[in-house]
C-alpha positions in Angstrom: 29.2 83.4 35.2 28.4 83.1 32.1 27.8 79.8 30.3 26.4 78.4 27.3 23.6 76.0 26.5 23.2 73.4 23.8 20.9 70.7 23.3 21.3 67.4 22.3 20.3 66.6 18.5 19.3 62.9 17.3 22.8 62.3 15.6 24.2 63.4 19.1 22.1 61.0 20.8 24.4 58.5 23.4 27.4 60.6 23.1 29.0 61.4 26.1 29.1 65.0 28.6 33.2 65.2 27.6 32.9 64.1 24.1 30.1 67.2 23.4 32.7 69.1 25.6 35.6 68.6 23.4 34.1 67.5 20.2 31.2 70.2 19.2 31.8 72.9 21.8 35.9 73.1 22.0 36.9 72.8 25.5 40.2 71.8 26.1 40.9 68.9 28.8 42.2 71.4 30.9 39.2 73.3 30.7 36.8 70.3 31.3 39.0 69.6 34.5 38.0 72.8 36.2 34.5 72.7 34.9 34.5 69.4 36.7 35.4 71.0 40.2 33.0 73.6 39.7 29.8 72.9 41.5 27.3 75.2 38.4 30.1 74.2 35.7 28.3 71.1 34.2 24.6 70.8 34.0 22.4 68.4 32.4 18.5 69.0 32.7 19.5 71.3 35.3 21.5 68.6 37.7 25.1 68.2 38.2 26.8 65.6 36.0 29.7 64.0 35.6 32.1 64.2 32.4 30.7 60.6 31.6 27.2 60.7 31.6 25.5 59.6 28.3 23.3 62.2 27.2 20.4 61.5 24.8 17.8 63.5 22.4 16.7 66.8 23.5 18.6 67.2 26.5 19.9 70.6 27.5 23.4 70.3 28.3 24.5 74.0 30.0 28.1 74.6 31.1 29.8 78.2 32.6 32.6 79.3 30.5 34.1 82.3 33.2 37.5 81.3 34.7 36.5 79.6 38.2 39.7 81.2 39.2 41.2 84.8 39.9 44.2 85.7 37.7 47.6 84.5 39.2 48.5 88.2 39.2 46.3 90.7 39.6 47.6 93.9 37.1 48.2 97.0 39.3 44.5 99.8 38.0 45.5 102.6 36.7 43.1 105.5 36.2 44.0 106.1 31.8 41.2 106.5 29.2 40.3 103.2 27.7 37.1 103.5 25.2 35.0 100.3 24.9 33.7 99.5 22.0 31.3 96.5 22.3 31.4 94.3 24.9 28.9 91.3 26.3 29.2 89.1 28.8 31.9 87.0 26.9 34.6 89.8 25.4 35.0 93.2 24.7 36.7 95.3 22.1 38.4 98.3 22.8 40.1 101.7 21.2 43.8 101.4 22.2 45.3 105.0 22.4 48.9 105.4 21.4 51.6 104.8 24.1 49.4 101.5 26.3 50.6 98.0 26.0 48.1 95.0 26.6 50.6 94.0 29.5 53.3 95.2 32.2 56.7 94.7 31.7 59.9 94.4 32.5 61.5 97.0 30.4 58.7 99.6 30.6 57.4 99.2 34.2 55.9 103.1 34.3 54.3 102.2 30.8 49.7 102.4 31.1 48.5 99.5 29.9 45.0 97.6 28.6 45.3 95.3 31.9 45.8 98.2 33.9 42.9 100.1 32.7 40.0 97.6 32.6 41.5 96.7 36.6 41.1 100.0 37.6 37.4 100.5 35.7 36.6 96.7 36.6 38.3 95.6 39.5 41.4 93.7 39.7 39.7 89.9 39.9 38.8 90.8 36.0 40.2 88.6 33.7 42.0 89.8 30.9 42.7 87.5 28.0 44.4 90.0 25.1 43.6 88.1 21.7 45.1 90.7 19.0 48.0 92.7 20.6 49.0 96.0 19.5 52.4 97.2 19.6 52.5 100.4 22.2 52.8 102.7 19.3 49.8 101.3 17.6 46.5 102.7 18.0 42.6 100.9 17.5 40.4 98.3 17.7 41.7 95.4 19.7 39.8 92.1 21.4 39.8 90.9 24.8 38.3 87.5 26.3 36.7 87.4 29.4 37.9 83.7 29.9 40.3 80.9 28.8 37.6 79.4 27.1 36.9 82.4 24.9 40.3 83.2 24.7 41.2 80.1 23.3 38.5 79.8 20.5 39.1 83.7 19.2 43.0 82.4 19.4 41.7 79.8 16.4 40.2 82.0 14.3 43.5 84.7 14.2 43.9 85.7 10.8 40.8 83.6 9.1 37.7 84.5 7.8 36.1 84.7 11.2 38.2 87.3 12.8 39.1 90.1 9.6 41.6 92.5 10.7 41.8 96.2 8.6 45.0 98.7 9.2 45.4 102.5 8.2 48.9 103.9 7.9 50.2 106.2 7.0 54.0 105.9 5.3 56.9 107.8 3.4 56.7 107.3 0.2 54.1 105.7 -2.0 54.1 102.0 -3.0 53.8 101.4 -6.9 51.7 99.6 -8.1 49.4 100.7 -5.8 47.7 97.7 -4.8 48.9 94.4 -3.8 50.7 91.5 -1.7 53.7 91.3 0.1 54.5 87.6 0.6 58.1 88.0 2.6 59.3 85.6 5.5 59.9 87.2 8.4 62.9 86.3 11.2 64.6 87.9 13.3 66.8 91.0 13.2 69.9 89.7 15.0 71.7 92.9 15.4 68.7 93.9 17.9 67.3 92.6 21.0 63.6 93.6 19.4 63.9 94.4 15.9 62.7 92.2 12.8 63.3 91.7 9.5 62.5 89.8 6.0 64.8 87.2 5.7 64.5 83.5 3.7 64.7 81.8 6.9 62.1 83.8 8.9 58.0 82.5 8.7 56.0 83.1 6.4 54.7 86.7 6.1 51.8 87.8 3.9 50.6 91.3 3.7 48.4 93.2 1.1 47.8 96.6 0.9 46.1 99.4 -1.1 47.4 103.4 -1.2 43.9 105.5 -0.3 45.1 108.6 -0.8 48.6 110.7 -1.2 50.2 113.9 -1.5 53.6 115.1 -1.5 56.3 112.6 0.4 53.1 110.7 2.4 50.4 108.1 1.4 47.5 106.9 3.3 47.5 102.7 2.6 45.2 100.2 4.0 46.7 97.4 4.9 45.5 93.5 5.5 48.0 91.1 7.3 47.2 87.0 6.4 49.6 86.6 9.0 50.6 87.8 12.6 54.0 88.0 12.8 55.5 90.4 14.9 55.9 93.9 13.6 55.1 92.2 10.1 53.1 95.2 8.7 56.2 98.0 10.0 58.5 95.4 8.5 56.5 94.5 5.3 55.9 98.2 4.2 59.7 99.1 4.9 60.9 96.7 3.0 58.8 97.9 0.1 60.7 101.1 0.5 57.6 102.7 2.1 58.4 102.5 6.1 55.4 104.1 8.2 56.1 107.5 9.4 57.3 108.2 12.7 58.5 104.7 12.4 61.9 105.0 14.4 63.0 101.4 14.5 62.2 100.8 10.6 61.9 104.1 9.0 63.1 107.6 10.4 62.0 108.8 13.9 60.4 112.6 13.0 58.8 113.9 16.2 57.4 117.0 14.2 55.7 114.5 12.0 54.4 112.1 14.6 55.4 110.8 17.6 55.0 107.0 16.8 54.9 104.9 14.2 51.9 105.6 12.1 49.9 102.6 12.3 45.9 102.6 13.4 43.7 99.0 14.1 41.0 100.9 12.1 38.1 98.0 10.9 37.4 94.4 13.1 34.9 91.8 11.3 34.4 89.4 13.8 32.1 85.6 14.0 31.5 85.7 17.8 33.0 82.2 18.9 30.2 81.8 21.4 26.9 83.5 19.9 27.6 83.6 15.9 26.8 87.3 15.9 29.3 88.8 13.1 30.8 92.3 14.5 31.6 95.0 12.4 33.3 97.3 14.2 35.6 100.6 13.1 37.5 103.1 14.8 38.3 106.5 13.5 41.8 107.5 13.1 43.3 109.4 15.7 44.4 113.1 15.9 47.6 112.5 15.4 47.3 110.7 12.2 44.2 112.3 10.9 45.8 115.8 11.3 48.4 114.5 8.4 45.6 112.7 6.0 44.4 116.6 4.5 47.5 117.1 4.0 47.6 114.0 1.2 
């Protein structure tokens, strides 16, 4: 079980364990309740302690961060390739291939899943919390938390300077100007069960783009989402007349070109929520997108 340790400062002298857990370490009330029932959930100077215990300068508080129960629903393991790019006791980052969803779905029961691939690698008790989910057709870097606590911290940092994502896309058509910002609200397309659209009563959505290469009818674009709406990058690029290559929902399906929307989670800059380490990770373009780049 992973733990975090905090030494109480002079400014924190007289605080209760509960106050430090909530105000300084950002544990939820539910998580604190679970910790109180765990044998070594909360220790002060090596001793099991109640949350009402008053702390003093120099006391060492150690808290377990892992989930204390196996997942309620265990994923079905599958022997599907899933490269792990980075990992420690609190989280891991995978390079998700196309055709794989985060979790099993009643609509796509036979589809490979990240949860199932990790269950195959780590066992069905492996705790899986996806942080930045990627669409089935999208490839690249995806973060998985190993506990509800770390998942909550990471979700809070999404769309901030502590969790920055950069995508690569191949579009049909080239935007003018070649760099800019798309600030257009996104909501449901009421004519479809799954599609989204730009609409004035939608949720705020902001994407930044920059053309990296172009040729013929295609261009390679860097995309930086400032928000995280469903299908945001696909909808935004289509809204300015440059849908993603292969995007059957917002553009034109073209299996001879590419069999999926040409979108890749290319780079990630993440401040580790426990250690404070800054992670800078990249994943190269997958083959089906890379083979299109020389043509640009």
